[in-house]
Each structure stands twice: as structure tokens, then as C-alpha cells.
N, CA, C and O atoms as CSV, one atom per row, in Angstrom:
chain,resi,resn,atom,element,x,y,z
A,1,MET,N,N,-32.554,129.404,80.367
A,1,MET,CA,C,-33.892,130.199,80.387
A,1,MET,C,C,-34.416,130.090,79.204
A,1,MET,O,O,-33.921,130.453,78.137
A,2,THR,N,N,-35.829,129.384,79.469
A,2,THR,CA,C,-36.361,129.280,78.100
A,2,THR,C,C,-36.693,130.791,78.069
A,2,THR,O,O,-36.604,131.609,78.985
A,3,ALA,N,N,-37.145,130.980,76.637
A,3,ALA,CA,C,-37.787,132.356,76.282
A,3,ALA,C,C,-39.643,132.186,76.426
A,3,ALA,O,O,-39.911,130.991,76.303
A,4,ILE,N,N,-40.402,132.687,76.555
A,4,ILE,CA,C,-41.756,132.577,76.666
A,4,ILE,C,C,-42.514,133.215,75.681
A,4,ILE,O,O,-42.316,134.428,75.757
A,5,ASP,N,N,-43.461,132.864,74.601
A,5,ASP,CA,C,-43.956,133.062,73.469
A,5,ASP,C,C,-44.949,133.434,73.808
A,5,ASP,O,O,-45.131,134.554,73.330
A,6,ALA,N,N,-45.973,133.029,74.564
A,6,ALA,CA,C,-47.382,133.540,75.378
A,6,ALA,C,C,-47.503,132.914,76.457
A,6,ALA,O,O,-46.962,131.832,76.687
A,7,GLU,N,N,-48.354,133.643,77.363
A,7,GLU,CA,C,-48.500,133.092,78.538
A,7,GLU,C,C,-50.480,133.214,78.787
A,7,GLU,O,O,-51.104,134.243,78.526
A,8,LEU,N,N,-51.064,132.056,79.268
A,8,LEU,CA,C,-52.154,131.630,80.262
A,8,LEU,C,C,-52.391,132.073,81.737
A,8,LEU,O,O,-51.832,131.608,82.730
A,9,ASP,N,N,-53.150,132.875,81.698
A,9,ASP,CA,C,-53.528,132.519,83.387
A,9,ASP,C,C,-54.892,131.867,83.146
A,9,ASP,O,O,-55.738,132.225,82.327
A,10,ALA,N,N,-54.983,130.311,84.457
A,10,ALA,CA,C,-55.961,129.646,84.425
A,10,ALA,C,C,-56.142,129.387,85.006
A,10,ALA,O,O,-56.712,128.303,85.132
A,11,ALA,N,N,-55.628,130.613,86.470
A,11,ALA,CA,C,-56.022,130.029,87.916
A,11,ALA,C,C,-57.639,130.675,88.055
A,11,ALA,O,O,-58.182,131.691,87.621
A,12,GLY,N,N,-58.130,129.401,88.982
A,12,GLY,CA,C,-59.659,129.816,89.118
A,12,GLY,C,C,-60.479,129.180,88.556
A,12,GLY,O,O,-61.684,129.271,88.788
A,13,LEU,N,N,-59.897,128.336,87.618
A,13,LEU,CA,C,-60.340,127.843,86.217
A,13,LEU,C,C,-60.620,125.513,86.583
A,13,LEU,O,O,-59.742,124.651,86.541
A,14,ASN,N,N,-61.635,125.398,86.782
A,14,ASN,CA,C,-61.678,123.293,87.300
A,14,ASN,C,C,-61.455,123.259,85.789
A,14,ASN,O,O,-61.656,124.059,84.875
A,15,CYS,N,N,-60.779,121.558,85.916
A,15,CYS,CA,C,-61.155,120.653,85.038
A,15,CYS,C,C,-61.909,120.649,83.960
A,15,CYS,O,O,-62.864,121.204,84.505
A,16,PRO,N,N,-62.446,120.403,82.364
A,16,PRO,CA,C,-61.103,120.611,81.892
A,16,PRO,C,C,-60.544,122.298,81.405
A,16,PRO,O,O,-59.530,122.566,80.760
A,17,LEU,N,N,-61.225,122.933,81.768
A,17,LEU,CA,C,-60.727,124.104,81.168
A,17,LEU,C,C,-59.544,124.633,81.031
A,17,LEU,O,O,-59.649,125.623,80.307
A,18,PRO,N,N,-58.377,124.447,81.399
A,18,PRO,CA,C,-57.270,125.008,81.933
A,18,PRO,C,C,-56.687,123.846,80.844
A,18,PRO,O,O,-55.514,124.140,80.616
A,19,ILE,N,N,-56.891,123.217,80.451
A,19,ILE,CA,C,-56.337,122.593,79.027
A,19,ILE,C,C,-57.132,122.902,77.812
A,19,ILE,O,O,-56.490,123.072,76.776
A,20,LEU,N,N,-58.049,122.974,77.782
A,20,LEU,CA,C,-59.118,123.471,76.703
A,20,LEU,C,C,-58.471,125.569,76.224
A,20,LEU,O,O,-58.215,126.193,75.194
A,21,LYS,N,N,-58.492,125.842,77.632
A,21,LYS,CA,C,-57.822,127.362,76.709
A,21,LYS,C,C,-55.874,127.286,76.829
A,21,LYS,O,O,-55.322,128.368,76.626
A,22,ALA,N,N,-55.229,126.438,77.046
A,22,ALA,CA,C,-54.498,125.830,76.621
A,22,ALA,C,C,-53.992,125.375,75.220
A,22,ALA,O,O,-52.911,125.666,74.708
A,23,LYS,N,N,-54.763,124.775,74.817
A,23,LYS,CA,C,-55.249,123.926,73.310
A,23,LYS,C,C,-55.536,125.282,72.509
A,23,LYS,O,O,-54.884,125.307,71.465
A,24,LYS,N,N,-56.105,126.095,72.651
A,24,LYS,CA,C,-56.326,127.294,71.995
A,24,LYS,C,C,-55.248,128.083,71.790
A,24,LYS,O,O,-54.703,128.352,70.719
A,25,ALA,N,N,-54.952,128.468,72.984
A,25,ALA,CA,C,-53.650,129.587,72.869
A,25,ALA,C,C,-52.273,128.616,72.581
A,25,ALA,O,O,-51.147,128.892,72.996
A,26,LEU,N,N,-52.499,127.856,72.068
A,26,LEU,CA,C,-51.105,126.453,71.665
A,26,LEU,C,C,-51.301,126.865,69.989
A,26,LEU,O,O,-50.382,127.205,69.244
A,27,ALA,N,N,-52.673,126.743,69.638
A,27,ALA,CA,C,-52.863,126.909,68.064
A,27,ALA,C,C,-52.623,127.998,67.833
A,27,ALA,O,O,-52.047,128.051,66.746
A,28,ARG,N,N,-52.787,129.258,68.412
A,28,ARG,CA,C,-52.017,130.340,67.734
A,28,ARG,C,C,-50.514,130.679,67.729
A,28,ARG,O,O,-50.179,131.728,67.178
A,29,LEU,N,N,-49.354,129.703,68.427
A,29,LEU,CA,C,-47.924,129.650,68.454
A,29,LEU,C,C,-47.692,128.705,67.057
A,29,LEU,O,O,-48.501,127.925,66.555
A,30,ARG,N,N,-46.440,129.006,66.640
A,30,ARG,CA,C,-45.546,128.654,65.488
A,30,ARG,C,C,-45.221,127.043,66.379
A,30,ARG,O,O,-44.776,127.082,67.526
A,31,GLY,N,N,-45.435,126.046,65.858
A,31,GLY,CA,C,-44.379,124.614,66.193
A,31,GLY,C,C,-42.763,125.527,66.735
A,31,GLY,O,O,-42.074,126.287,66.056
A,32,GLY,N,N,-42.566,125.085,68.162
A,32,GLY,CA,C,-41.297,124.948,68.701
A,32,GLY,C,C,-41.024,126.289,69.504
A,32,GLY,O,O,-39.948,126.867,69.660
A,33,GLN,N,N,-42.427,126.665,70.023
A,33,GLN,CA,C,-42.379,128.294,70.283
A,33,GLN,C,C,-43.481,127.419,71.815
A,33,GLN,O,O,-44.226,126.439,71.844
A,34,THR,N,N,-42.971,128.548,72.984
A,34,THR,CA,C,-43.576,127.547,74.143
A,34,THR,C,C,-44.612,128.737,74.793
A,34,THR,O,O,-44.432,129.946,74.642
A,35,LEU,N,N,-45.440,128.285,75.349
A,35,LEU,CA,C,-46.411,128.937,76.109
A,35,LEU,C,C,-46.369,128.067,78.251
A,35,LEU,O,O,-46.056,127.016,78.809
A,36,ARG,N,N,-47.022,129.705,78.665
A,36,ARG,CA,C,-46.860,129.086,79.921
A,36,ARG,C,C,-48.290,129.375,80.709
A,36,ARG,O,O,-48.763,130.508,80.615
A,37,VAL,N,N,-48.867,128.536,81.355
A,37,VAL,CA,C,-50.212,128.154,81.876
A,37,VAL,C,C,-49.312,128.344,83.527
A,37,VAL,O,O,-48.259,127.950,84.029
A,38,ILE,N,N,-50.622,129.288,83.954
A,38,ILE,CA,C,-50.558,129.371,85.689
A,38,ILE,C,C,-52.191,128.419,85.791
A,38,ILE,O,O,-53.013,128.514,84.880
A,39,ALA,N,N,-52.390,127.724,86.779
A,39,ALA,CA,C,-53.382,126.921,87.144
A,39,ALA,C,C,-53.413,126.825,88.373
A,39,ALA,O,O,-52.326,126.888,88.947
A,40,THR,N,N,-54.529,126.660,89.114
A,40,THR,CA,C,-54.551,126.883,90.534
A,40,THR,C,C,-55.065,125.091,91.054
A,40,THR,O,O,-54.831,124.634,92.173
A,41,ASP,N,N,-55.833,124.272,89.848
A,41,ASP,CA,C,-56.764,123.275,90.286
A,41,ASP,C,C,-55.842,121.973,90.490
A,41,ASP,O,O,-55.448,121.424,89.461
A,42,PRO,N,N,-55.521,121.512,91.552
A,42,PRO,CA,C,-54.439,120.657,91.445
A,42,PRO,C,C,-54.097,119.271,90.497
A,42,PRO,O,O,-53.091,118.588,90.303
A,43,ASP,N,N,-55.584,119.251,89.995
A,43,ASP,CA,C,-55.990,117.714,89.311
A,43,ASP,C,C,-54.944,118.095,87.414
A,43,ASP,O,O,-54.827,117.328,86.458
A,44,SER,N,N,-54.424,119.484,87.577
A,44,SER,CA,C,-54.075,120.165,86.342
A,44,SER,C,C,-52.356,119.803,85.720
A,44,SER,O,O,-51.901,120.002,84.593
A,45,VAL,N,N,-51.596,119.131,87.113
A,45,VAL,CA,C,-50.302,118.770,87.257
A,45,VAL,C,C,-50.661,116.775,86.151
A,45,VAL,O,O,-49.990,116.269,85.251
A,46,LYS,N,N,-51.853,116.306,86.790
A,46,LYS,CA,C,-52.093,114.584,85.625
A,46,LYS,C,C,-52.506,115.540,84.290
A,46,LYS,O,O,-52.310,115.040,83.182
A,47,ASP,N,N,-52.951,116.613,84.353
A,47,ASP,CA,C,-54.305,116.746,83.162
A,47,ASP,C,C,-52.873,117.555,82.194
A,47,ASP,O,O,-53.029,117.418,80.980
A,48,PHE,N,N,-51.434,118.420,82.642
A,48,PHE,CA,C,-51.279,118.668,81.616
A,48,PHE,C,C,-50.059,117.759,81.412
A,48,PHE,O,O,-49.278,118.106,80.526
A,49,GLU,N,N,-49.729,116.419,82.247
A,49,GLU,CA,C,-48.772,115.656,81.103
A,49,GLU,C,C,-49.238,114.602,80.434
A,49,GLU,O,O,-48.380,113.921,79.872
A,50,THR,N,N,-50.528,114.219,80.315
A,50,THR,CA,C,-51.404,113.465,79.953
A,50,THR,C,C,-51.626,114.093,78.270
A,50,THR,O,O,-51.388,113.560,77.186
A,51,PHE,N,N,-52.196,115.473,78.632
A,51,PHE,CA,C,-52.354,116.142,77.253
A,51,PHE,C,C,-51.380,116.070,76.621
A,51,PHE,O,O,-51.547,115.721,75.452
A,52,SER,N,N,-49.767,116.394,77.139
A,52,SER,CA,C,-48.928,117.230,76.506
A,52,SER,C,C,-48.089,115.475,76.072
A,52,SER,O,O,-46.965,115.597,75.585
A,53,GLN,N,N,-48.523,114.231,76.214
A,53,GLN,CA,C,-48.143,113.112,75.782
A,53,GLN,C,C,-48.850,113.063,74.772
A,53,GLN,O,O,-48.304,112.536,73.803
A,54,GLN,N,N,-50.080,113.491,74.604
A,54,GLN,CA,C,-51.529,112.642,73.729
A,54,GLN,C,C,-51.521,113.507,72.491
A,54,GLN,O,O,-52.005,113.233,71.393
A,55,ALA,N,N,-50.706,114.908,72.970
A,55,ALA,CA,C,-50.825,115.742,71.752
A,55,ALA,C,C,-49.642,116.126,70.827
A,55,ALA,O,O,-49.763,116.645,69.717
A,56,GLY,N,N,-48.036,115.670,71.678
A,56,GLY,CA,C,-47.701,115.500,70.955
A,56,GLY,C,C,-46.396,116.587,71.619
A,56,GLY,O,O,-45.217,116.627,71.264
A,57,HIS,N,N,-46.807,117.073,72.249
A,57,HIS,CA,C,-46.348,118.570,73.006
A,57,HIS,C,C,-45.197,118.226,73.992
A,57,HIS,O,O,-45.087,117.095,74.466
A,58,THR,N,N,-44.360,119.221,74.280
A,58,THR,CA,C,-43.270,119.045,75.049
A,58,THR,C,C,-43.724,119.552,76.626
A,58,THR,O,O,-44.125,120.708,76.756
A,59,LEU,N,N,-43.674,118.979,77.379
A,59,LEU,CA,C,-43.383,119.700,78.551
A,59,LEU,C,C,-42.782,119.829,79.224
A,59,LEU,O,O,-42.660,119.001,80.126
A,60,LEU,N,N,-41.889,121.220,79.150
A,60,LEU,CA,C,-40.523,121.588,79.990
A,60,LEU,C,C,-40.321,122.034,81.207
A,60,LEU,O,O,-39.221,122.241,81.720
A,61,ASP,N,N,-41.841,122.261,81.908
A,61,ASP,CA,C,-41.206,122.499,83.661
A,61,ASP,C,C,-42.541,122.751,84.082
A,61,ASP,O,O,-43.332,123.457,83.455
A,62,VAL,N,N,-42.888,121.905,85.628
A,62,VAL,CA,C,-43.905,122.013,85.838
A,62,VAL,C,C,-43.276,122.357,87.773
A,62,VAL,O,O,-42.377,121.771,88.376
A,63,HIS,N,N,-43.994,123.258,88.159
A,63,HIS,CA,C,-43.392,123.615,89.623
A,63,HIS,C,C,-45.009,124.250,89.884
A,63,HIS,O,O,-45.970,124.489,89.152
A,64,GLU,N,N,-44.735,124.363,91.253
A,64,GLU,CA,C,-45.720,124.926,91.784
A,64,GLU,C,C,-45.499,126.159,92.870
A,64,GLU,O,O,-44.558,125.820,93.588
A,65,GLU,N,N,-45.991,127.435,93.262
A,65,GLU,CA,C,-45.175,128.374,93.871
A,65,GLU,C,C,-46.825,129.187,94.740
A,65,GLU,O,O,-47.409,130.114,94.179
A,66,ASN,N,N,-47.189,128.761,95.754
A,66,ASN,CA,C,-48.160,129.270,96.531
A,66,ASN,C,C,-49.811,129.270,96.047
A,66,ASN,O,O,-50.739,130.018,95.739
A,67,GLY,N,N,-49.432,127.835,96.229
A,67,GLY,CA,C,-50.960,126.932,95.597
A,67,GLY,C,C,-51.015,127.685,93.454
A,67,GLY,O,O,-51.901,127.928,92.635
A,68,ARG,N,N,-49.996,127.729,93.481
A,68,ARG,CA,C,-50.841,128.228,91.478
A,68,ARG,C,C,-49.257,127.431,91.107
A,68,ARG,O,O,-48.178,127.501,91.696
A,69,PHE,N,N,-49.800,126.457,89.522
A,69,PHE,CA,C,-49.128,125.686,89.134
A,69,PHE,C,C,-48.692,126.032,87.731
A,69,PHE,O,O,-49.356,126.327,86.737
A,70,HIS,N,N,-47.581,125.930,87.898
A,70,HIS,CA,C,-46.866,126.715,86.643
A,70,HIS,C,C,-46.452,125.463,85.631
A,70,HIS,O,O,-45.911,124.458,86.091
A,71,PHE,N,N,-46.704,125.583,84.421
A,71,PHE,CA,C,-46.826,124.780,83.287
A,71,PHE,C,C,-45.913,125.809,81.997
A,71,PHE,O,O,-46.278,126.917,81.604
A,72,LEU,N,N,-44.358,124.850,81.419
A,72,LEU,CA,C,-44.544,125.464,80.308
A,72,LEU,C,C,-43.799,124.431,79.494
A,72,LEU,O,O,-42.799,123.726,79.629
A,73,LEU,N,N,-45.185,124.769,78.151
A,73,LEU,CA,C,-44.788,123.733,77.324
A,73,LEU,C,C,-44.612,124.722,76.346
A,73,LEU,O,O,-44.990,125.889,76.243
A,74,ARG,N,N,-43.472,123.425,75.162
A,74,ARG,CA,C,-43.788,123.501,73.822
A,74,ARG,C,C,-44.026,123.014,73.398
A,74,ARG,O,O,-44.164,121.817,73.653
A,75,LYS,N,N,-44.458,124.054,71.570
A,75,LYS,CA,C,-46.047,123.159,71.107
A,75,LYS,C,C,-44.707,122.447,70.009
A,75,LYS,O,O,-43.521,122.714,69.813
A,76,ARG,N,N,-45.641,121.482,69.512
A,76,ARG,CA,C,-44.755,120.586,68.525
A,76,ARG,C,C,-44.492,121.454,67.384
A,76,ARG,O,O,-44.743,122.603,67.020
A,77,GLU,N,N,-43.769,120.231,66.903
A,77,GLU,CA,C,-43.053,121.224,65.079
A,77,GLU,C,C,-43.927,120.575,64.691
A,77,GLU,O,O,-44.183,119.465,65.156
A,78,ASP,N,N,-44.881,121.395,63.306
A,78,ASP,CA,C,-45.894,120.932,62.689
A,78,ASP,C,C,-45.447,120.020,61.064
A,78,ASP,O,O,-46.334,119.524,60.370
């Protein structure tokens, strides 16, 4: 089990807001720390995959529970 350093509830927000809010939350973390994001927009799955690749963060986990998508991101080392 990976420790979670911060959590962001982006439920109810549509693209691109979950990504923008995650970007701000990651900026407050140190390299190697983790952020869990909860979103309800089905497009967020592809968005977070693309965002993590482009920004250099590691997408550790993606899963869906009851219409809520859970993302676990590890911030890239600075």
C-alpha cells in the first residue's frame, strides 16, 4: 500500500478542471510524494494518462468504484 500525501476531490468537475486542480495540488508536493484524485468525468481516465506522461509524473493506479474514478499519482523527482 502506497502512502498518500494529499487528496483532491474533483468529483462533479468536467475536463479540464480535474487536471488543472491536480496540477496545482502536485505543485505543493515534493518530488516522490503521492496525490490521490477522485473524479467522476469518464474522460478523466484518458486525461490523467496523457497528463502523467507529458508532465513526467507516475500514474501508480487507476480504478473505478461506483462511478468515481480514483487516480494515484507520484510526483516526478525535481
